[in-house]
PyMOL CGO cylinders between C-alpha atoms (Angstrom):
from pymol import cmd
from pymol.cgo import CYLINDER

trace = [
    CYLINDER, 0.16, 0.03, 0.27, 1.61, 3.50, -0.89, 0.3, 1, 1, 1, 1, 1, 1,
    CYLINDER, 1.61, 3.50, -0.89, 3.85, 1.95, -3.42, 0.3, 1, 1, 1, 1, 1, 1,
    CYLINDER, 3.85, 1.95, -3.42, 3.56, 2.03, -7.31, 0.3, 1, 1, 1, 1, 1, 1,
    CYLINDER, 3.56, 2.03, -7.31, 5.70, 1.03, -9.95, 0.3, 1, 1, 1, 1, 1, 1,
    CYLINDER, 5.70, 1.03, -9.95, 5.80, 0.62, -13.57, 0.3, 1, 1, 1, 1, 1, 1,
    CYLINDER, 5.80, 0.62, -13.57, 6.53, -2.73, -15.01, 0.3, 1, 1, 1, 1, 1, 1,
    CYLINDER, 6.53, -2.73, -15.01, 10.23, -2.83, -15.75, 0.3, 1, 1, 1, 1, 1, 1,
    CYLINDER, 10.23, -2.83, -15.75, 11.21, -3.88, -19.48, 0.3, 1, 1, 1, 1, 1, 1,
    CYLINDER, 11.21, -3.88, -19.48, 14.82, -4.52, -20.30, 0.3, 1, 1, 1, 1, 1, 1,
    CYLINDER, 14.82, -4.52, -20.30, 16.45, -4.75, -17.03, 0.3, 1, 1, 1, 1, 1, 1,
    CYLINDER, 16.45, -4.75, -17.03, 16.54, -6.31, -13.79, 0.3, 1, 1, 1, 1, 1, 1,
    CYLINDER, 16.54, -6.31, -13.79, 15.48, -3.50, -11.91, 0.3, 1, 1, 1, 1, 1, 1,
    CYLINDER, 15.48, -3.50, -11.91, 12.32, -1.91, -10.59, 0.3, 1, 1, 1, 1, 1, 1,
    CYLINDER, 12.32, -1.91, -10.59, 12.02, 1.73, -9.80, 0.3, 1, 1, 1, 1, 1, 1,
    CYLINDER, 12.02, 1.73, -9.80, 8.83, 2.15, -7.35, 0.3, 1, 1, 1, 1, 1, 1,
    CYLINDER, 8.83, 2.15, -7.35, 7.53, 5.55, -6.30, 0.3, 1, 1, 1, 1, 1, 1,
    CYLINDER, 7.53, 5.55, -6.30, 7.68, 5.61, -2.41, 0.3, 1, 1, 1, 1, 1, 1,
    CYLINDER, 7.68, 5.61, -2.41, 6.83, 9.16, -1.71, 0.3, 1, 1, 1, 1, 1, 1,
    CYLINDER, 6.83, 9.16, -1.71, 3.68, 8.52, -0.19, 0.3, 1, 1, 1, 1, 1, 1,
    CYLINDER, 3.68, 8.52, -0.19, 6.05, 7.69, 3.05, 0.3, 1, 1, 1, 1, 1, 1,
    CYLINDER, 6.05, 7.69, 3.05, 7.81, 10.78, 3.22, 0.3, 1, 1, 1, 1, 1, 1,
    CYLINDER, 7.81, 10.78, 3.22, 6.63, 12.70, 6.30, 0.3, 1, 1, 1, 1, 1, 1,
    CYLINDER, 6.63, 12.70, 6.30, 6.20, 9.38, 8.16, 0.3, 1, 1, 1, 1, 1, 1,
    CYLINDER, 6.20, 9.38, 8.16, 8.51, 8.13, 10.94, 0.3, 1, 1, 1, 1, 1, 1,
    CYLINDER, 8.51, 8.13, 10.94, 9.48, 5.15, 13.11, 0.3, 1, 1, 1, 1, 1, 1,
    CYLINDER, 9.48, 5.15, 13.11, 10.65, 5.54, 16.81, 0.3, 1, 1, 1, 1, 1, 1,
    CYLINDER, 10.65, 5.54, 16.81, 11.22, 9.39, 16.03, 0.3, 1, 1, 1, 1, 1, 1,
    CYLINDER, 11.22, 9.39, 16.03, 12.99, 8.78, 13.00, 0.3, 1, 1, 1, 1, 1, 1,
    CYLINDER, 12.99, 8.78, 13.00, 11.48, 10.98, 10.12, 0.3, 1, 1, 1, 1, 1, 1,
    CYLINDER, 11.48, 10.98, 10.12, 11.56, 9.66, 6.61, 0.3, 1, 1, 1, 1, 1, 1,
    CYLINDER, 11.56, 9.66, 6.61, 11.83, 12.79, 4.17, 0.3, 1, 1, 1, 1, 1, 1,
    CYLINDER, 11.83, 12.79, 4.17, 13.84, 11.30, 1.17, 0.3, 1, 1, 1, 1, 1, 1,
    CYLINDER, 13.84, 11.30, 1.17, 14.91, 8.17, -0.62, 0.3, 1, 1, 1, 1, 1, 1,
    CYLINDER, 14.91, 8.17, -0.62, 18.15, 8.08, 1.00, 0.3, 1, 1, 1, 1, 1, 1,
    CYLINDER, 18.15, 8.08, 1.00, 15.98, 8.14, 4.47, 0.3, 1, 1, 1, 1, 1, 1,
    CYLINDER, 15.98, 8.14, 4.47, 13.94, 5.57, 3.47, 0.3, 1, 1, 1, 1, 1, 1,
    CYLINDER, 13.94, 5.57, 3.47, 16.73, 3.38, 2.18, 0.3, 1, 1, 1, 1, 1, 1,
    CYLINDER, 16.73, 3.38, 2.18, 18.71, 3.58, 5.10, 0.3, 1, 1, 1, 1, 1, 1,
    CYLINDER, 18.71, 3.58, 5.10, 15.36, 2.59, 7.24, 0.3, 1, 1, 1, 1, 1, 1,
    CYLINDER, 15.36, 2.59, 7.24, 14.80, -0.35, 5.19, 0.3, 1, 1, 1, 1, 1, 1,
    CYLINDER, 14.80, -0.35, 5.19, 18.38, -1.66, 5.32, 0.3, 1, 1, 1, 1, 1, 1,
    CYLINDER, 18.38, -1.66, 5.32, 18.68, -1.48, 9.23, 0.3, 1, 1, 1, 1, 1, 1,
    CYLINDER, 18.68, -1.48, 9.23, 14.82, -2.57, 9.54, 0.3, 1, 1, 1, 1, 1, 1,
    CYLINDER, 14.82, -2.57, 9.54, 13.94, -5.05, 6.60, 0.3, 1, 1, 1, 1, 1, 1,
    CYLINDER, 13.94, -5.05, 6.60, 17.45, -5.98, 5.94, 0.3, 1, 1, 1, 1, 1, 1,
    CYLINDER, 17.45, -5.98, 5.94, 16.82, -4.98, 2.34, 0.3, 1, 1, 1, 1, 1, 1,
    CYLINDER, 16.82, -4.98, 2.34, 19.62, -3.17, 0.31, 0.3, 1, 1, 1, 1, 1, 1,
    CYLINDER, 19.62, -3.17, 0.31, 18.05, -0.41, -2.02, 0.3, 1, 1, 1, 1, 1, 1,
    CYLINDER, 18.05, -0.41, -2.02, 19.47, 2.31, -3.99, 0.3, 1, 1, 1, 1, 1, 1,
    CYLINDER, 19.47, 2.31, -3.99, 18.18, 5.88, -3.30, 0.3, 1, 1, 1, 1, 1, 1,
    CYLINDER, 18.18, 5.88, -3.30, 16.23, 7.23, -6.34, 0.3, 1, 1, 1, 1, 1, 1,
    CYLINDER, 16.23, 7.23, -6.34, 18.45, 10.48, -5.72, 0.3, 1, 1, 1, 1, 1, 1,
    CYLINDER, 18.45, 10.48, -5.72, 20.95, 8.65, -7.44, 0.3, 1, 1, 1, 1, 1, 1,
    CYLINDER, 20.95, 8.65, -7.44, 19.25, 8.24, -10.80, 0.3, 1, 1, 1, 1, 1, 1,
    CYLINDER, 19.25, 8.24, -10.80, 17.67, 12.07, -10.64, 0.3, 1, 1, 1, 1, 1, 1,
    CYLINDER, 17.67, 12.07, -10.64, 14.50, 11.48, -8.73, 0.3, 1, 1, 1, 1, 1, 1,
    CYLINDER, 14.50, 11.48, -8.73, 14.07, 11.53, -4.84, 0.3, 1, 1, 1, 1, 1, 1,
    CYLINDER, 14.07, 11.53, -4.84, 10.46, 10.14, -5.15, 0.3, 1, 1, 1, 1, 1, 1,
    CYLINDER, 10.46, 10.14, -5.15, 12.00, 6.67, -5.82, 0.3, 1, 1, 1, 1, 1, 1,
    CYLINDER, 12.00, 6.67, -5.82, 14.11, 3.64, -4.76, 0.3, 1, 1, 1, 1, 1, 1,
    CYLINDER, 14.11, 3.64, -4.76, 15.72, 1.21, -7.01, 0.3, 1, 1, 1, 1, 1, 1,
    CYLINDER, 15.72, 1.21, -7.01, 15.34, -2.57, -6.41, 0.3, 1, 1, 1, 1, 1, 1,
    CYLINDER, 15.34, -2.57, -6.41, 17.35, -5.26, -8.33, 0.3, 1, 1, 1, 1, 1, 1,
    CYLINDER, 17.35, -5.26, -8.33, 15.63, -8.41, -8.65, 0.3, 1, 1, 1, 1, 1, 1,
    CYLINDER, 15.63, -8.41, -8.65, 18.50, -10.40, -10.12, 0.3, 1, 1, 1, 1, 1, 1,
    CYLINDER, 18.50, -10.40, -10.12, 17.90, -13.20, -7.60, 0.3, 1, 1, 1, 1, 1, 1,
    CYLINDER, 17.90, -13.20, -7.60, 15.35, -16.13, -7.01, 0.3, 1, 1, 1, 1, 1, 1,
    CYLINDER, 15.35, -16.13, -7.01, 11.65, -15.40, -6.63, 0.3, 1, 1, 1, 1, 1, 1,
    CYLINDER, 11.65, -15.40, -6.63, 11.97, -17.12, -3.39, 0.3, 1, 1, 1, 1, 1, 1,
    CYLINDER, 11.97, -17.12, -3.39, 14.14, -14.38, -2.38, 0.3, 1, 1, 1, 1, 1, 1,
    CYLINDER, 14.14, -14.38, -2.38, 12.19, -11.84, -4.19, 0.3, 1, 1, 1, 1, 1, 1,
    CYLINDER, 12.19, -11.84, -4.19, 9.25, -12.67, -1.90, 0.3, 1, 1, 1, 1, 1, 1,
    CYLINDER, 9.25, -12.67, -1.90, 11.05, -12.73, 1.24, 0.3, 1, 1, 1, 1, 1, 1,
    CYLINDER, 11.05, -12.73, 1.24, 12.63, -9.09, 0.50, 0.3, 1, 1, 1, 1, 1, 1,
    CYLINDER, 12.63, -9.09, 0.50, 9.48, -7.71, -0.39, 0.3, 1, 1, 1, 1, 1, 1,
    CYLINDER, 9.48, -7.71, -0.39, 7.50, -9.20, 2.55, 0.3, 1, 1, 1, 1, 1, 1,
    CYLINDER, 7.50, -9.20, 2.55, 10.29, -7.62, 4.95, 0.3, 1, 1, 1, 1, 1, 1,
    CYLINDER, 10.29, -7.62, 4.95, 10.05, -4.40, 3.10, 0.3, 1, 1, 1, 1, 1, 1,
    CYLINDER, 10.05, -4.40, 3.10, 5.98, -4.40, 3.60, 0.3, 1, 1, 1, 1, 1, 1,
    CYLINDER, 5.98, -4.40, 3.60, 6.25, -5.19, 7.34, 0.3, 1, 1, 1, 1, 1, 1,
    CYLINDER, 6.25, -5.19, 7.34, 9.07, -2.13, 7.84, 0.3, 1, 1, 1, 1, 1, 1,
    CYLINDER, 9.07, -2.13, 7.84, 6.76, 0.45, 5.66, 0.3, 1, 1, 1, 1, 1, 1,
    CYLINDER, 6.76, 0.45, 5.66, 3.60, -0.91, 7.72, 0.3, 1, 1, 1, 1, 1, 1,
    CYLINDER, 3.60, -0.91, 7.72, 5.47, 0.21, 11.06, 0.3, 1, 1, 1, 1, 1, 1,
    CYLINDER, 5.47, 0.21, 11.06, 5.75, 3.74, 9.57, 0.3, 1, 1, 1, 1, 1, 1,
    CYLINDER, 5.75, 3.74, 9.57, 3.55, 6.35, 11.08, 0.3, 1, 1, 1, 1, 1, 1,
]
cmd.load_cgo(trace, "trace")
């Protein structure tokens, strides 16, 4: 919920818009950029992402899906759980 993403064509990366989470926080830590959200997801979900600001748009994060479907599902479940903790 709150994440939108076009279907990737031609690469093994997804570039979801996560800006709906800006302004939310967890344990006093406010999310105001793709860097903040990427760091939060690394620490809380153990998911390594690249902030969209590195690609010219801070509303997005970059996800690689060059791994097994099992690993993708596990990672997305952890990301979903971590995002649900933001208020």
